[in-house]
N, C-alpha and C positions, 0 to 999 in steps of 0.2 A: 431497414437498418437493424443490425444485430444488437442484442442486449449485452451490456457490460455489467458484471456483477463484482462487487468489492466485498470481501469477507474479512472481518476483523477477527483474527485468530487469538485465542487465549494465549497469554504469555508469549506473543510472537508477532509475526508480520501482518501486513495487509496483503491479501491475495487478490489479484485482479485477473478476471477470467472473461474473455469475450473479445469484442472488437474495440481496440483502444490504441492510443499513441501516447508515449511518454516523451516529453521534451524538457530540455534544460532551461535555465532562466532566460536564455537568449532565443528560445524557440527552436533550437536545433534538436531533431529527434534522436533518441537513443536507438542504436541498431539492436533490435530484439531477436535477430536471427530467426524470424518466422514464428516465434513463440506466440501463443494465444493465452498463455497463463504465465504470470510472473508474481513474485512476492516482493513487496517493498518493506524496507527496514523501518521499524518504529523505535528501536532501542538506541540507535546511534552507534552501535558497536561494529557493524558490518564493515569489512574492508572494501566491499563492492557497492557502497552507498551510491544511489538510493536503493539498490537491490539487497535483499536479505541473503546472508550466507550462513545463517544458523548460529552466529556468534552470541545471540541473546540467550541461548539455552542456560538456565540456571542463574541468569543475571537480570531478568526482566519479568515483572509480575503485573498482569492486568487481566482481570476477569472480563471477557467480552460479552456483555449483556446489553441488548438493545434498549433504548429509552427514547422518550420524546424530548426534542430540544425545546428550550423556552421560546416564546413567541419572538418573531423577528422584531428588531428595533425599528421604530418609525421616526422619521425626522420631522 
């Protein structure tokens, strides 16, 4: 099985690279046209949501620095 890598870009998108499928809320796959790399919108400004079209430039700020999540909640 191939590895999928998701990169959180500074002031921008989520870049997905590898073997993946993206589906809508009903489970229908998006036609990615054979792409193995896509970027997903995080700012909400893209006309092509869920895909990034660069509309965030100058309108979205987030310094992407990795951190540890808090412990999972237990019931």
